N, CA, C and O atoms as a DFTB+ gen file, in Angstrom:
284 C
 N C O
     1  1      40.995      68.560    -203.261
     2  2      41.771      69.484    -204.330
     3  2      40.851      69.950    -205.058
     4  3      39.752      69.429    -205.245
     5  1      41.393      71.319    -205.670
     6  2      40.548      72.218    -206.696
     7  2      41.121      71.880    -207.901
     8  3      42.334      71.720    -208.036
     9  1      40.085      71.729    -209.030
    10  2      40.560      71.644    -210.401
    11  2      39.891      72.804    -211.045
    12  3      38.782      73.157    -210.646
    13  1      40.494      73.417    -212.014
    14  2      40.055      74.689    -212.802
    15  2      39.891      73.994    -214.314
    16  3      40.838      73.410    -214.841
    17  1      38.596      74.120    -214.946
    18  2      38.333      73.615    -216.424
    19  2      37.747      74.690    -216.911
    20  3      37.081      75.473    -216.233
    21  1      38.019      74.809    -218.422
    22  2      37.455      75.614    -219.409
    23  2      36.581      74.698    -220.029
    24  3      37.006      73.621    -220.447
    25  1      35.184      75.089    -220.142
    26  2      34.316      74.300    -220.886
    27  2      33.765      74.789    -222.281
    28  3      33.890      75.943    -222.690
    29  1      33.123      73.736    -222.979
    30  2      32.820      74.385    -224.302
    31  2      31.528      75.330    -224.156
    32  3      30.884      75.362    -223.107
    33  1      31.221      76.041    -225.206
    34  2      30.221      76.996    -224.927
    35  2      28.810      76.267    -225.187
    36  3      27.868      76.927    -224.746
    37  1      28.453      75.063    -225.799
    38  2      27.585      74.526    -226.382
    39  2      26.644      74.005    -225.120
    40  3      26.907      74.210    -223.935
    41  1      25.424      73.246    -225.655
    42  2      24.573      72.767    -224.533
    43  2      25.245      71.425    -223.431
    44  3      24.836      71.115    -222.312
    45  1      26.328      70.855    -224.183
    46  2      27.156      69.871    -223.254
    47  2      28.087      70.451    -222.632
    48  3      28.341      69.716    -221.678
    49  1      28.757      71.345    -222.605
    50  2      29.916      71.885    -221.780
    51  2      30.758      70.856    -221.501
    52  3      30.930      70.383    -220.378
    53  1      31.342      70.464    -222.616
    54  2      32.489      69.361    -222.490
    55  2      33.860      70.129    -221.953
    56  3      34.057      71.307    -222.249
    57  1      34.656      69.476    -221.257
    58  2      35.925      70.317    -220.817
    59  2      36.967      70.293    -221.959
    60  3      37.200      69.349    -222.714
    61  1      37.483      71.377    -221.940
    62  2      38.484      71.703    -223.034
    63  2      39.860      71.664    -222.285
    64  3      40.833      71.098    -222.784
    65  1      39.893      72.170    -221.297
    66  2      41.297      72.052    -220.681
    67  2      40.976      72.105    -219.038
    68  3      40.176      72.836    -218.455
    69  1      41.914      71.034    -218.459
    70  2      41.889      71.020    -216.801
    71  2      43.135      71.177    -216.418
    72  3      44.071      70.501    -216.846
    73  1      43.243      72.291    -215.396
    74  2      44.511      72.344    -214.582
    75  2      44.255      72.557    -213.159
    76  3      43.130      72.787    -212.716
    77  1      45.311      72.479    -212.453
    78  2      45.200      72.583    -211.078
    79  2      45.197      73.952    -210.435
    80  3      44.882      74.105    -209.255
    81  1      45.596      75.066    -211.330
    82  2      45.421      76.491    -210.786
    83  2      44.798      77.565    -211.957
    84  3      44.781      77.263    -213.150
    85  1      44.466      78.411    -211.615
    86  2      43.839      79.537    -212.778
    87  2      45.070      80.007    -213.604
    88  3      45.072      80.246    -214.811
    89  1      46.017      80.088    -212.823
    90  2      47.355      80.478    -213.777
    91  2      47.626      79.564    -214.738
    92  3      47.774      79.875    -215.920
    93  1      47.727      78.106    -214.187
    94  2      48.223      77.150    -215.282
    95  2      47.073      76.897    -216.439
    96  3      47.242      76.688    -217.641
    97  1      45.943      76.978    -215.740
    98  2      44.875      77.118    -216.795
    99  2      45.130      78.255    -218.182
   100  3      44.979      78.073    -219.390
   101  1      45.519      79.313    -217.498
   102  2      45.750      80.285    -218.342
   103  2      46.760      80.090    -219.482
   104  3      46.571      80.413    -220.655
   105  1      47.938      79.475    -218.934
   106  2      49.111      79.275    -219.846
   107  2      48.785      78.258    -220.775
   108  3      49.130      78.249    -221.957
   109  1      48.007      77.275    -220.110
   110  2      47.544      76.198    -221.070
   111  2      46.810      76.580    -222.323
   112  3      47.086      76.172    -223.451
   113  1      45.701      77.533    -221.950
   114  2      44.773      78.052    -223.339
   115  2      45.502      79.194    -223.777
   116  3      44.813      79.897    -224.517
   117  1      46.833      79.696    -223.551
   118  2      47.147      80.999    -223.915
   119  2      46.233      82.388    -223.490
   120  3      46.148      83.327    -224.282
   121  1      45.731      82.407    -222.494
   122  2      44.973      83.444    -222.139
   123  2      45.745      84.552    -221.398
   124  3      46.939      84.376    -221.155
   125  1      45.091      85.737    -221.012
   126  2      46.008      86.697    -220.458
   127  2      45.986      86.509    -218.876
   128  3      45.274      85.639    -218.374
   129  1      46.601      87.154    -218.282
   130  2      47.122      87.016    -216.719
   131  2      45.376      87.579    -216.212
   132  3      44.707      88.478    -216.721
   133  1      45.016      86.643    -215.022
   134  2      44.120      86.875    -214.244
   135  2      42.677      86.778    -215.004
   136  3      41.635      87.225    -214.524
   137  1      42.775      86.173    -216.168
   138  2      41.518      86.189    -216.991
   139  2      40.607      85.117    -216.531
   140  3      39.399      85.263    -216.717
   141  1      41.067      84.045    -215.943
   142  2      40.209      82.886    -215.527
   143  2      39.391      83.342    -214.199
   144  3      38.162      83.288    -214.145
   145  1      40.235      83.811    -213.107
   146  2      39.632      84.287    -211.772
   147  2      38.755      85.485    -212.075
   148  3      37.781      85.594    -211.329
   149  1      38.913      86.504    -213.113
   150  2      38.278      87.561    -213.080
   151  2      36.744      87.005    -213.698
   152  3      35.646      87.282    -213.215
   153  1      36.980      86.251    -214.753
   154  2      35.738      85.672    -215.482
   155  2      34.975      84.931    -214.237
   156  3      33.852      85.267    -213.861
   157  1      35.580      84.097    -213.776
   158  2      34.722      83.317    -212.626
   159  2      34.284      84.134    -211.325
   160  3      33.388      83.617    -210.656
   161  1      34.774      85.258    -210.924
   162  2      34.203      86.129    -209.833
   163  2      33.028      86.922    -210.716
   164  3      32.017      87.334    -210.148
   165  1      33.202      87.071    -211.897
   166  2      32.107      87.966    -212.434
   167  2      30.812      86.958    -212.369
   168  3      29.702      87.261    -211.931
   169  1      31.145      85.897    -212.818
   170  2      30.060      84.865    -212.795
   171  2      29.261      84.673    -211.543
   172  3      28.032      84.715    -211.495
   173  1      30.097      84.451    -210.497
   174  2      29.566      84.430    -208.913
   175  2      28.961      85.599    -208.526
   176  3      28.095      85.511    -207.656
   177  1      29.285      86.896    -209.077
   178  2      28.569      88.215    -208.811
   179  2      27.080      88.082    -209.407
   180  3      26.049      88.303    -208.771
   181  1      27.177      87.633    -210.900
   182  2      25.933      87.670    -211.731
   183  2      24.954      86.587    -211.225
   184  3      23.756      86.873    -211.234
   185  1      25.372      85.282    -210.751
   186  2      24.751      84.210    -210.033
   187  2      23.648      84.780    -208.606
   188  3      22.464      84.524    -208.387
   189  1      24.668      85.651    -207.813
   190  2      24.362      86.146    -206.821
   191  2      22.960      87.102    -206.742
   192  3      21.980      86.952    -206.013
   193  1      23.219      88.086    -207.714
   194  2      22.203      89.102    -207.993
   195  2      21.144      88.625    -209.054
   196  3      20.158      89.346    -209.213
   197  1      21.249      87.608    -209.705
   198  2      20.418      87.255    -210.814
   199  2      19.743      85.897    -210.450
   200  3      20.224      84.965    -211.095
   201  1      18.806      85.562    -209.628
   202  2      18.536      84.367    -209.123
   203  2      17.455      83.794    -210.231
   204  3      17.319      82.574    -210.310
   205  1      16.718      84.625    -211.049
   206  2      15.951      83.708    -211.984
   207  2      16.505      83.051    -212.949
   208  3      15.994      82.032    -213.414
   209  1      17.715      83.599    -213.403
   210  2      18.264      82.799    -214.677
   211  2      19.881      82.462    -214.383
   212  3      20.696      83.271    -213.941
   213  1      20.114      81.200    -214.704
   214  2      21.603      80.816    -214.355
   215  2      22.585      81.464    -215.394
   216  3      22.419      81.258    -216.596
   217  1      23.474      82.144    -214.989
   218  2      24.108      82.867    -215.852
   219  2      25.252      81.845    -216.362
   220  3      25.415      80.831    -215.683
   221  1      26.001      82.023    -217.430
   222  2      26.926      81.141    -218.071
   223  2      28.333      81.691    -217.801
   224  3      28.476      82.913    -217.797
   225  1      29.468      80.821    -217.556
   226  2      31.039      81.154    -217.512
   227  2      31.605      79.770    -218.019
   228  3      31.253      78.656    -217.633
   229  1      32.583      80.088    -218.992
   230  2      33.324      78.979    -219.650
   231  2      34.365      78.336    -218.746
   232  3      34.972      77.389    -219.247
   233  1      34.694      78.702    -217.430
   234  2      35.428      78.521    -216.503
   235  2      34.586      77.964    -215.426
   236  3      33.551      78.506    -215.039
   237  1      35.170      76.623    -214.853
   238  2      34.608      76.090    -213.553
   239  2      35.777      75.687    -212.721
   240  3      36.883      75.302    -213.100
   241  1      35.233      75.880    -211.298
   242  2      36.073      75.240    -210.017
   243  2      35.533      74.256    -209.689
   244  3      34.344      74.313    -209.377
   245  1      36.166      73.157    -209.658
   246  2      35.746      71.646    -209.313
   247  2      36.451      71.120    -208.152
   248  3      37.639      70.797    -208.179
   249  1      35.589      71.031    -206.992
   250  2      36.591      70.389    -205.854
   251  2      36.236      68.817    -205.929
   252  3      35.103      68.338    -205.945
   253  1      37.666      68.009    -205.979
   254  2      37.906      66.708    -206.132
   255  2      38.479      66.051    -204.844
   256  3      39.471      66.441    -204.228
   257  1      37.680      64.977    -204.540
   258  2      38.142      64.254    -203.518
   259  2      39.841      63.655    -203.549
   260  3      40.186      62.976    -204.516
   261  1      40.541      63.870    -202.768
   262  2      41.988      63.686    -202.895
   263  2      42.026      62.053    -202.514
   264  3      43.084      61.512    -202.834
   265  1      41.190      61.331    -201.981
   266  2      41.443      59.997    -201.518
   267  2      41.372      59.075    -202.817
   268  3      40.539      59.212    -203.714
   269  1      42.405      58.088    -202.772
   270  2      42.059      57.113    -203.717
   271  2      41.677      55.813    -202.982
   272  3      42.394      55.296    -202.125
   273  1      40.379      55.283    -203.426
   274  2      39.834      54.145    -203.008
   275  2      40.595      52.742    -203.736
   276  3      40.687      52.495    -204.939
   277  1      41.007      52.074    -202.771
   278  2      41.733      51.074    -203.288
   279  2      40.641      49.774    -203.427
   280  3      39.785      49.603    -202.559
   281  1      40.743      49.001    -204.444
   282  2      39.834      47.755    -204.445
   283  2      40.554      46.764    -204.162
   284  3      40.058      45.639    -204.098
């Protein structure tokens, strides 16, 4: 399962919002259409071209394991 998050811009990068799709995150945060995917794709491009410094993006794509471990 993929989750999309918006994180704070400070050193802690705390999650501000979590959604299951970029569109849902945009609606949740009141952002324009394609804002999340566009920003994330630009981040990936900067990350690939600039290997010396880690670029910052306020949006994160997180893969989460779907299995629930029963105790």
